[in-house]
KEMAR-714697 format. One record per residue: chain; residue in one letter; y, z, x negated of N, C-alpha, C in turn; residue number from 0. Coordinates in nm, 2 decimals, always signed. Atoms other than C-alpha are relative to their C-alpha. Layout:
 cadena residuo nnorth    nup  neast canorth   caup caeast cnorth    cup  ceast num
      A       A      Y      Z      X       Y      Z      X      Y      Z      X NUM
...
//
This chain:
 cadena residuo nnorth    nup  neast canorth   caup caeast cnorth    cup  ceast num
      A       M  +0.01  -0.13  -0.06   -1.20  -3.34  -1.65  -0.09  -0.01  +0.12   0
      A       G  +0.10  +0.00  -0.11   -1.49  -3.27  -1.41  +0.04  +0.09  +0.11   1
      A       P  -0.03  -0.09  -0.11   -1.49  -3.09  -1.08  -0.02  +0.14  -0.03   2
      A       D  +0.02  -0.14  +0.04   -1.63  -2.78  -1.23  +0.11  +0.06  -0.08   3
      A       Q  -0.11  -0.05  +0.08   -1.35  -2.75  -1.48  +0.13  +0.01  +0.09   4
      A       T  -0.11  -0.02  -0.09   -1.09  -2.81  -1.21  -0.01  +0.12  +0.09   5
      A       V  +0.02  -0.12  -0.08   -1.24  -2.54  -1.00  +0.02  +0.13  -0.08   6
      A       E  -0.02  -0.12  +0.09   -1.24  -2.30  -1.30  +0.15  +0.02  -0.02   7
      A       I  -0.14  -0.02  +0.02   -0.87  -2.37  -1.36  +0.07  +0.05  +0.13   8
      A       M  -0.05  -0.05  -0.13   -0.79  -2.32  -0.99  -0.04  +0.14  +0.03   9
      A       R  +0.04  -0.14  -0.02   -0.99  -2.00  -0.98  +0.08  +0.10  -0.09  10
      A       K  -0.08  -0.08  +0.09   -0.80  -1.86  -1.28  +0.15  +0.01  +0.05  11
      A       L  -0.14  +0.00  -0.05   -0.47  -1.97  -1.12  +0.01  +0.09  +0.12  12
      A       M  +0.00  -0.09  -0.12   -0.55  -1.80  -0.79  -0.01  +0.15  -0.03  13
      A       L  +0.01  -0.14  +0.05   -0.65  -1.48  -0.97  +0.13  +0.05  -0.06  14
      A       E  -0.13  -0.04  +0.06   -0.33  -1.48  -1.16  +0.11  +0.02  +0.11  15
      A       A  -0.09  -0.01  -0.11   -0.13  -1.54  -0.84  -0.02  +0.13  +0.08  16
      A       M  +0.03  -0.13  -0.07   -0.30  -1.24  -0.68  +0.04  +0.12  -0.08  17
      A       M  -0.05  -0.11  +0.09   -0.23  -1.02  -0.98  +0.15  +0.01  +0.00  18
      A       L  -0.14  +0.00  +0.00   +0.13  -1.12  -0.98  +0.07  +0.05  +0.13  19
      A       S  -0.06  -0.04  -0.13   +0.19  -1.06  -0.61  -0.05  +0.13  +0.05  20
      A       A  +0.06  -0.13  -0.05   -0.02  -0.74  -0.58  +0.11  +0.11  +0.00  21
      A       P  -0.09  -0.11  -0.01   +0.26  -0.49  -0.67  +0.10  -0.01  +0.12  22
      A       L  -0.09  +0.02  -0.11   +0.50  -0.64  -0.42  -0.07  +0.02  +0.14  23
      A       L  +0.07  -0.02  -0.13   +0.24  -0.66  -0.14  -0.04  +0.14  +0.03  24
      A       I  +0.04  -0.14  -0.01   +0.11  -0.31  -0.20  +0.12  +0.09  +0.04  25
      A       S  -0.12  -0.08  -0.03   +0.46  -0.16  -0.20  +0.06  -0.03  +0.14  26
      A       A  -0.04  +0.03  -0.13   +0.56  -0.35  +0.11  -0.09  +0.06  +0.11  27
      A       C  +0.09  -0.05  -0.10   +0.25  -0.24  +0.30  +0.02  +0.16  +0.00  28
      A       A  -0.02  -0.15  +0.00   +0.30  +0.13  +0.19  +0.13  +0.04  +0.07  29
      A       V  -0.12  -0.03  -0.06   +0.66  +0.13  +0.30  -0.01  -0.03  +0.15  30
      A       S  +0.02  +0.03  -0.14   +0.57  -0.04  +0.63  -0.08  +0.11  +0.07  31
      A       L  +0.09  -0.10  -0.05   +0.30  +0.22  +0.69  +0.08  +0.13  +0.02  32
      A       L  -0.08  -0.12  +0.00   +0.54  +0.51  +0.61  +0.11  -0.01  +0.11  33
      A       V  -0.10  +0.02  -0.10   +0.82  +0.37  +0.83  -0.06  +0.00  +0.14  34
      A       S  +0.07  +0.00  -0.13   +0.58  +0.31  +1.12  -0.04  +0.14  +0.04  35
      A       L  +0.04  -0.14  -0.03   +0.45  +0.66  +1.09  +0.12  +0.08  +0.04  36
      A       L  -0.13  -0.07  -0.03   +0.81  +0.80  +1.09  +0.05  -0.04  +0.13  37
      A       Q  -0.05  +0.04  -0.13   +0.90  +0.59  +1.39  -0.09  +0.05  +0.11  38
      A       T  +0.09  -0.05  -0.10   +0.59  +0.70  +1.58  +0.03  +0.15  +0.02  39
      A       L  -0.02  -0.15  -0.01   +0.66  +1.07  +1.50  +0.14  +0.03  +0.07  40
      A       T  -0.13  -0.04  -0.05   +1.03  +1.06  +1.59  +0.03  -0.07  +0.13  41
      A       G  -0.03  +0.08  -0.13   +1.02  +0.80  +1.88  +0.11  -0.10  -0.02  42
      A       V  -0.10  +0.10  +0.02   +1.29  +0.59  +1.72  -0.06  -0.14  -0.02  43
      A       Q  +0.06  +0.13  +0.01   +1.20  +0.22  +1.77  +0.11  -0.10  -0.03  44
      A       E  -0.10  +0.10  +0.04   +1.48  +0.04  +1.59  -0.06  -0.10  -0.10  45
      A       Q  +0.06  +0.11  +0.08   +1.39  -0.30  +1.44  +0.05  +0.00  -0.14  46
      A       T  -0.06  +0.01  +0.13   +1.63  -0.29  +1.15  -0.05  +0.12  -0.09  47
      A       L  +0.05  -0.11  +0.08   +1.48  +0.04  +1.04  -0.13  -0.04  -0.07  48
      A       T  +0.12  +0.05  +0.07   +1.15  -0.14  +0.95  +0.03  -0.10  -0.11  49
      A       A  -0.03  +0.11  +0.10   +1.31  -0.43  +0.76  +0.07  +0.04  -0.12  50
      A       V  -0.09  -0.03  +0.11   +1.58  -0.28  +0.55  -0.07  +0.08  -0.11  51
      A       P  +0.07  -0.07  +0.11   +1.36  -0.02  +0.36  -0.10  -0.08  -0.07  52
      A       R  +0.10  +0.09  +0.07   +1.09  -0.28  +0.30  +0.07  -0.09  -0.09  53
      A       L  -0.07  +0.09  +0.09   +1.34  -0.52  +0.16  +0.05  +0.07  -0.13  54
      A       V  -0.05  -0.07  +0.12   +1.50  -0.26  -0.07  -0.12  +0.04  -0.09  55
      A       V  +0.11  -0.04  +0.09   +1.16  -0.13  -0.20  -0.06  -0.13  -0.07  56
      A       V  +0.06  +0.12  +0.06   +1.03  -0.49  -0.26  +0.09  -0.05  -0.11  57
      A       F  -0.10  +0.04  +0.11   +1.35  -0.57  -0.45  -0.01  +0.09  -0.12  58
      A       V  +0.01  -0.09  +0.11   +1.32  -0.26  -0.66  -0.13  -0.02  -0.08  59
      A       V  +0.13  +0.02  +0.06   +0.95  -0.31  -0.73  +0.00  -0.14  -0.08  60
      A       M  +0.00  +0.13  +0.07   +1.02  -0.68  -0.82  +0.08  +0.01  -0.13  61
      A       M  -0.09  -0.02  +0.13   +1.30  -0.58  -1.07  -0.08  +0.08  -0.10  62
      A       L  +0.08  -0.08  +0.09   +1.07  -0.32  -1.22  -0.12  -0.07  -0.06  63
      A       S  +0.12  +0.07  +0.05   +0.77  -0.54  -1.25  +0.02  -0.14  -0.06  64
      A       L  -0.03  +0.13  +0.05   +0.95  -0.85  -1.36  -0.04  -0.02  -0.15  65
      A       P  +0.04  +0.02  +0.14   +0.90  -0.80  -1.74  -0.15  -0.02  -0.01  66
      A       W  +0.14  +0.01  +0.00   +0.53  -0.74  -1.68  -0.05  -0.14  +0.05  67
      A       A  +0.04  +0.13  -0.06   +0.50  -1.05  -1.46  +0.03  -0.12  -0.08  68
      A       V  -0.03  +0.11  +0.09   +0.68  -1.28  -1.70  -0.09  +0.00  -0.12  69
      A       H  +0.09  +0.00  +0.12   +0.47  -1.16  -1.99  -0.14  -0.05  +0.04  70
      A       R  +0.14  +0.05  -0.04   +0.15  -1.22  -1.79  +0.00  -0.15  +0.03  71
      A       L  -0.01  +0.14  -0.03   +0.27  -1.56  -1.67  +0.01  -0.08  -0.13  72
      A       V  -0.01  +0.07  +0.12   +0.36  -1.67  -2.02  -0.13  +0.00  -0.08  73
      A       G  +0.13  +0.00  +0.06   +0.03  -1.55  -2.15  -0.10  -0.09  +0.06  74
      A       F  +0.08  +0.09  -0.07   -0.15  -1.74  -1.88  +0.03  -0.15  -0.04  75
      A       T  -0.04  +0.14  +0.03   +0.04  -2.06  -1.96  -0.04  -0.03  -0.14  76
      A       L  +0.04  +0.02  +0.13   -0.02  -2.02  -2.33  -0.15  -0.02  -0.01  77
      A       R  +0.15  +0.01  +0.00   -0.40  -1.97  -2.27  -0.04  -0.14  +0.06  78
      A       L  +0.03  +0.13  -0.06   -0.40  -2.28  -2.05  +0.03  -0.11  -0.09  79
      A       F  -0.03  +0.11  +0.09   -0.23  -2.50  -2.30  -0.08  +0.00  -0.13  80
      A       T  +0.08  +0.00  +0.12   -0.43  -2.38  -2.60  -0.14  -0.04  +0.03  81
      A       N  +0.14  +0.04  -0.04   -0.76  -2.43  -2.41  +0.00  -0.13  +0.07  82
      A       F  +0.00  +0.12  -0.07   -0.65  -2.76  -2.26  -0.09  -0.11  -0.06  83
      A       H  +0.09  +0.10  +0.06   -0.85  -2.96  -2.51  -0.14  +0.01  +0.05  84
      A       R  +0.14  -0.02  -0.06   -1.17  -2.81  -2.35  -0.01  -0.08  +0.13  85
      A       Y  +0.01  +0.06  -0.13   -1.08  -2.96  -2.02  +0.02  -0.16  -0.01  86
      A       L  -0.02  +0.14  +0.02   -0.99  -3.31  -2.15  -0.12  -0.07  -0.06  87
      A       G  +0.12  +0.06  +0.06   -1.31  -3.36  -2.33  +0.00  -0.01  -0.14  88
//
């Protein structure tokens, strides 16, 4: 396996990791933005108010996107194993 093939596998792996983490990151950012906006408008600066909603939303999004993520991860693994003969020579 040459360096170009290793780079190709790592590129695909990083792309897959970004796709799998995107729903969680986007939902956490959106909730943080909304809570920060709410805190700014009301003047309430409680630290637990920022953490608890974000944790709840990330947990719910993770549970909802888990079947999609597992399906995508299994597909990536199967593609990697079926095309592994290309990388070994």
